[in-house]
C-alpha positions in Angstrom: 0.0 0.0 0.0 1.4 3.4 -1.0 2.0 5.8 1.9 0.5 9.3 1.4 3.7 10.8 2.9 6.0 8.8 0.7 8.2 11.0 -1.6 7.3 11.0 -5.2 9.5 8.8 -7.4 12.1 10.6 -9.5 11.2 11.3 -13.1 14.3 10.0 -14.8 13.0 10.7 -18.3 11.9 14.3 -18.2 13.1 15.8 -21.5 13.1 19.0 -23.3 14.4 19.8 -26.8 17.1 22.4 -26.1 17.4 25.5 -28.4 21.1 25.8 -28.8 21.7 29.4 -29.7 25.2 28.8 -30.9 25.4 32.1 -32.8 24.9 33.9 -29.5 27.2 31.7 -27.5 30.6 32.7 -26.2 32.4 29.7 -27.7 34.8 29.0 -30.5 33.4 27.9 -33.9 32.4 24.3 -33.8 34.0 21.7 -36.1 31.7 19.6 -38.3 32.4 16.6 -36.1 31.3 18.5 -33.0 28.2 19.7 -34.7 27.2 16.2 -35.6 28.0 15.0 -32.1 25.8 17.6 -30.5 23.0 16.8 -33.0 23.2 13.1 -32.1 23.2 13.7 -28.4 20.2 16.1 -28.6 18.2 13.5 -30.5 19.1 10.6 -28.3 16.4 8.9 -26.2 17.4 6.1 -23.9 15.3 3.1 -22.9 12.9 3.5 -20.1 13.8 1.9 -16.8 11.5 -1.1 -16.1 10.7 0.2 -12.6 10.9 3.4 -10.5 14.2 3.5 -8.7 14.0 4.4 -5.0 15.2 7.9 -4.4 17.5 6.7 -1.6 19.3 4.4 -4.1 19.5 7.0 -6.9 22.3 9.3 -7.9 23.3 11.5 -10.9 26.4 12.8 -12.5 26.8 15.8 -14.8 28.7 15.2 -18.1 29.5 18.9 -18.8 30.8 19.4 -22.4 32.5 22.5 -23.7 34.0 23.7 -27.0 37.8 23.9 -27.2 39.8 26.4 -29.2 39.8 24.2 -32.3 36.1 23.5 -32.2 36.4 20.1 -30.6 34.4 18.9 -27.6 35.9 18.4 -24.2 34.5 17.1 -20.9 35.1 18.5 -17.5 36.6 16.1 -15.0 37.6 16.6 -11.3 40.1 15.2 -8.9 38.2 14.3 -5.7 39.6 15.7 -2.5 42.0 13.5 -0.6 40.0 14.0 2.6 36.8 12.4 1.3 35.8 9.1 3.0 35.1 7.3 -0.3 36.9 7.4 -3.7 39.4 10.0 -2.3 41.7 11.3 -5.0 39.8 9.6 -7.9 39.1 11.2 -11.2 35.3 11.7 -11.5 32.4 13.6 -12.9 30.5 16.1 -10.7 27.6 14.3 -9.0 26.0 12.7 -6.0 22.9 11.2 -4.4 19.4 12.5 -4.8 18.3 15.1 -2.2 14.7 15.4 -1.0 14.2 18.7 -2.8 15.2 17.4 -6.2 12.2 17.0 -8.5 14.1 15.3 -11.4 17.4 13.5 -11.9 18.5 16.6 -13.9 18.0 18.7 -10.8 20.3 16.4 -8.8 23.1 16.6 -11.4 22.9 20.3 -11.7 22.7 20.9 -8.0 25.8 18.7 -7.4 27.8 20.4 -10.1 27.0 23.8 -8.6 28.0 22.6 -5.1 31.2 21.0 -6.3 32.6 23.2 -9.1 30.3 26.3 -9.1 28.6 25.5 -12.5 25.6 27.8 -12.7 22.0 26.4 -12.9 21.3 28.8 -15.8 19.8 26.5 -18.5 20.4 29.2 -21.2 24.2 29.1 -20.6 24.3 25.4 -19.8 21.4 23.7 -21.7 20.5 20.0 -21.4 21.5 17.8 -24.3 20.2 14.4 -23.1 19.8 12.0 -20.3 21.4 8.5 -20.6 20.2 5.1 -19.3 21.0 4.4 -15.7 24.3 2.7 -14.7 24.8 0.4 -11.8 27.6 1.5 -9.4 29.5 -0.9 -7.3 27.9 0.3 -4.1 24.4 -0.7 -5.3 23.5 2.9 -6.3 21.8 3.6 -9.6 23.6 6.4 -11.3 22.0 8.4 -14.2 24.3 10.6 -16.4 22.9 14.0 -17.4 24.7 15.5 -20.5 24.9 19.3 -20.8 26.8 21.8 -23.0 28.5 24.9 -21.6 27.7 27.8 -24.0 29.7 30.4 -22.2 33.4 29.8 -22.0 33.9 32.9 -19.9 32.4 31.0 -16.9 35.0 30.4 -14.2 34.8 27.4 -11.8 34.5 27.9 -8.1 35.8 24.7 -6.5 34.5 23.3 -3.2 37.8 22.4 -1.5 36.1 19.9 0.7 35.1 17.8 -2.3 37.2 18.8 -5.3 41.0 19.2 -5.3 41.3 20.3 -9.0 39.4 20.5 -12.3 40.7 19.6 -15.8 39.4 18.5 -19.1 39.8 15.7 -21.6 38.8 15.4 -25.3 35.5 13.5 -25.6 36.5 11.7 -28.8 39.5 10.2 -27.0 37.2 7.8 -25.1 36.8 6.0 -28.4 40.4 5.4 -29.2 43.5 3.6 -27.8 45.8 6.5 -29.0 46.6 9.2 -26.4 45.5 12.7 -27.2 48.6 14.1 -25.6 52.4 13.6 -26.1 53.6 10.6 -24.2 56.2 11.3 -21.5 59.3 9.0 -21.6 58.7 7.5 -18.2 55.1 6.6 -19.2 55.9 4.8 -22.5 55.5 1.4 -20.8 51.9 2.3 -19.6 49.3 2.2 -22.4 46.9 5.1 -22.8 44.0 2.6 -22.8 43.6 -0.7 -20.9 40.8 -2.8 -19.3 40.2 -5.3 -16.6 37.6 -8.1 -16.5 36.1 -9.5 -13.3 33.4 -12.0 -12.4 30.3 -11.4 -10.3 27.3 -13.5 -9.4 24.4 -13.6 -11.9 21.0 -15.3 -11.9 20.6 -19.0 -11.8 24.0 -19.5 -10.2 25.8 -18.1 -13.3 28.8 -15.8 -13.4 28.6 -12.5 -15.2 31.7 -10.9 -16.5 32.1 -7.1 -16.1 34.7 -5.0 -18.0 36.3 -2.0 -16.4 38.0 0.5 -18.8 40.9 2.8 -18.0 42.3 5.9 -19.8 45.3 7.9 -18.9 44.8 11.7 -18.5 48.4 12.7 -19.3 48.5 14.3 -15.8 49.5 11.3 -13.8 52.9 12.8 -13.0 51.0 15.6 -11.1 49.0 13.1 -9.1 45.9 12.9 -11.3 44.6 9.4 -11.5 43.4 7.8 -14.8 39.8 7.9 -15.8 38.5 4.4 -14.9 35.5 2.3 -13.8 32.1 3.9 -13.8 33.3 7.3 -15.0 35.1 5.7 -18.0 32.1 3.6 -18.9 29.8 6.6 -18.9 32.1 8.7 -21.1 32.5 5.8 -23.6 28.8 5.7 -23.8 28.4 9.5 -24.4 31.2 9.5 -27.0 29.7 6.4 -28.8 26.2 8.1 -29.0 27.6 11.5 -30.0 30.1 10.5 -32.6 27.9 7.7 -33.9 30.6 5.0 -34.1 31.9 2.1 -32.0 35.2 2.5 -30.1 38.4 1.0 -31.3 38.1 -1.6 -28.5 35.4 -4.0 -27.3 33.2 -2.4 -24.7 31.9 -5.6 -23.2 33.4 -9.1 -22.9 31.7 -12.0 -24.7 28.4 -13.1 -23.1 28.1 -9.9 -21.0 24.5 -9.1 -19.9 22.6 -6.1 -21.3 22.3 -2.9 -19.3 18.6 -3.7 -18.7 19.4 -7.2 -17.4 22.2 -5.9 -15.1 19.9 -3.2 -13.7 17.0 -5.7 -13.2 19.3 -8.2 -11.4 20.8 -5.6 -9.2 17.4 -4.5 -8.0 16.3 -8.2 -7.5 19.5 -9.4 -5.7 20.2 -6.4 -3.4 17.9 -6.3 -0.4 18.6 -2.6 -0.1 16.3 -2.0 -3.1 13.4 -4.0 -1.8 13.6 -2.3 1.6 13.9 1.2 0.0 11.0 0.5 -2.4 8.7 -0.6 0.4 9.7 2.4 2.6 9.0 4.8 -0.3 5.7 3.1 -1.3 6.9 2.1 -4.7 5.0 -0.8 -6.3 7.6 -3.0 -8.1 6.7 -5.5 -10.8 9.1 -8.2 -9.5 8.0 -10.7 -12.2 9.0 -8.3 -14.9 12.4 -7.8 -13.3 12.8 -11.6 -13.2 12.1 -11.9 -16.9 14.5 -9.1 -17.7 17.3 -10.5 -15.6 16.7 -14.0 -17.0 15.9 -15.6 -13.6 14.8 -19.2 -14.2 15.8 -19.0 -17.9 18.8 -21.2 -17.7 19.0 -22.6 -21.2 22.4 -24.3 -20.5 20.9 -26.2 -17.6 17.9 -27.2 -19.7 20.1 -28.4 -22.5 22.3 -30.4 -20.1 19.2 -32.0 -18.5 17.9 -33.0 -22.0 21.3 -34.5 -22.9 21.3 -36.4 -19.6 17.8 -37.7 -20.2 18.7 -39.0 -23.7 21.8 -40.6 -22.4 20.0 -42.3 -19.5 17.3 -43.6 -21.8 19.8 -45.2 -24.2 21.4 -47.1 -21.3 18.1 -48.7 -20.3 
């Protein structure tokens, strides 16, 4: 039964078609590749999440793009403060968990970016491009990326020292390649610009799902900046793939990896935190739909083995 006092579920898919007044913007002229990228991002519509995600298990990150001097697109990245309790010193996107006053997931991303790096809420100077499908973080939090474009290059960051140690940028297109966008330093020649790491996790029906984590050097490692890796790298690969309309020069997922929908469904099913949060917030969940999406009970390999055993047993009688 839904509680009258329960908070309203977040609207993850509230869109508007931005009017990019590029002629009025204080930015360098866009390259044709950047124009095509922005057009693709504006027209992108992600798949709808199968269920409402509890607010207490939801977070957002802001993918803030801006135009460089040669008309190429760059993304703002931050080095997290070394005093933070979690992910201290990591390279990340501005973002955080949903607050009670946030009406949409876009509100969350913009509020966090303002608190961390001082990016203004002004939607004329920083219009929305698109909202991506949710990603599953390792701490059982559902993270939704919100992509925006900074139309005023005269804006200056105001860093929250308690959360952000420094701010820098990286070419968006470089998340589709294995070639570094910067001159390689002699001491870093042995370390590739791009690398990945696969690991196994428990899936439905006793199976093992393989997850691939990507890593990109920033060219600033000598100054203490960590590479872009994990969830942040996965999100930026996705943004670049949609924007530039091509697959990266490497395999995003290992063979047999589950779809994003299946991974999301299995996370909600297998983590008791989601069931508890859904009940507390009065969210009615279609658990049967989640089981179908996650493939629970659809163990084709087990079925095939049983059939083979049955045929073998019958031939022995």
